[in-house]
C-alpha positions as a LaTeX table, in Angstrom:
\begin{tabular}{lrrr}
\hline
Residue & $x$ (\AA) & $y$ (\AA) & $z$ (\AA) \\
\hline
Met1 & 43.02 & 3.66 & 76.97 \\
Pro2 & 42.16 & 0.11 & 76.47 \\
Gln3 & 39.01 & 0.25 & 74.64 \\
Leu4 & 40.30 & 1.87 & 71.54 \\
Asn5 & 42.68 & $-1.26$ & 71.21 \\
Pro6 & 40.56 & $-2.84$ & 67.91 \\
Ala7 & 41.96 & $-6.11$ & 67.62 \\
Pro8 & 40.49 & $-7.67$ & 69.81 \\
Trp9 & 36.54 & $-6.67$ & 68.66 \\
Phe10 & 37.48 & $-6.55$ & 65.52 \\
Leu11 & 37.32 & $-10.32$ & 65.53 \\
Ile12 & 34.30 & $-10.69$ & 67.22 \\
Leu13 & 32.22 & $-8.46$ & 64.61 \\
Val14 & 33.86 & $-9.97$ & 62.04 \\
Phe15 & 32.87 & $-13.46$ & 63.69 \\
Ser16 & 29.79 & $-12.70$ & 64.56 \\
Trp17 & 28.45 & $-10.94$ & 61.25 \\
Phe18 & 29.98 & $-14.83$ & 59.62 \\
Ile19 & 27.58 & $-15.83$ & 61.41 \\
Phe20 & 24.22 & $-13.67$ & 60.74 \\
Leu21 & 25.15 & $-14.18$ & 57.36 \\
Thr22 & 25.67 & $-17.84$ & 57.04 \\
Val23 & 24.35 & $-19.60$ & 59.42 \\
Ile24 & 20.75 & $-18.01$ & 60.81 \\
Pro25 & 19.36 & $-17.17$ & 57.19 \\
Ser26 & 19.78 & $-20.85$ & 56.31 \\
Lys27 & 18.50 & $-21.95$ & 59.65 \\
Val28 & 15.66 & $-19.59$ & 59.06 \\
Leu29 & 14.70 & $-20.81$ & 55.24 \\
Ala30 & 14.93 & $-24.24$ & 56.34 \\
His31 & 11.71 & $-24.25$ & 58.34 \\
Ser32 & 8.63 & $-25.26$ & 56.61 \\
Phe33 & 5.37 & $-23.46$ & 57.13 \\
Pro34 & 2.44 & $-26.04$ & 57.18 \\
Asn35 & $-0.27$ & $-23.57$ & 55.62 \\
Asp36 & 0.64 & $-22.73$ & 52.11 \\
Pro37 & $-1.79$ & $-20.70$ & 50.73 \\
Ala38 & $-3.67$ & $-22.73$ & 47.92 \\
Leu39 & $-3.95$ & $-21.15$ & 44.65 \\
His40 & $-6.93$ & $-19.89$ & 43.74 \\
Thr41 & $-8.70$ & $-19.05$ & 40.13 \\
Lys42 & $-8.83$ & $-15.16$ & 38.83 \\
Gln43 & $-12.81$ & $-15.20$ & 38.70 \\
Lys44 & $-13.96$ & $-12.89$ & 41.42 \\
Pro45 & $-17.01$ & $-14.87$ & 43.01 \\
Gln46 & $-20.59$ & $-13.63$ & 42.69 \\
Thr47 & $-22.12$ & $-11.24$ & 44.90 \\
Glu48 & $-25.43$ & $-10.89$ & 45.29 \\
Ser49 & $-26.98$ & $-6.95$ & 46.68 \\
Trp50 & $-28.87$ & $-7.59$ & 50.08 \\
Asn51 & $-32.12$ & $-7.13$ & 50.10 \\
Trp52 & $-33.41$ & $-5.43$ & 53.54 \\
Pro53 & $-36.85$ & $-5.43$ & 54.07 \\
Trp54 & $-36.82$ & $-1.96$ & 56.01 \\
His55 & $-34.70$ & 0.02 & 52.74 \\
\hline
\end{tabular}
């Protein structure tokens, strides 16, 4: 049964993991994010309670 011969499939497996672990992370990390979050202060904004006229 030829499917039990691991010689060609093991090389394909090793080569694909080599690609996944070396090429793809560097391409993903090279992207720049245009909407970087701005640094905010640690002060909480002053909130006011609503004055409902019917309550």
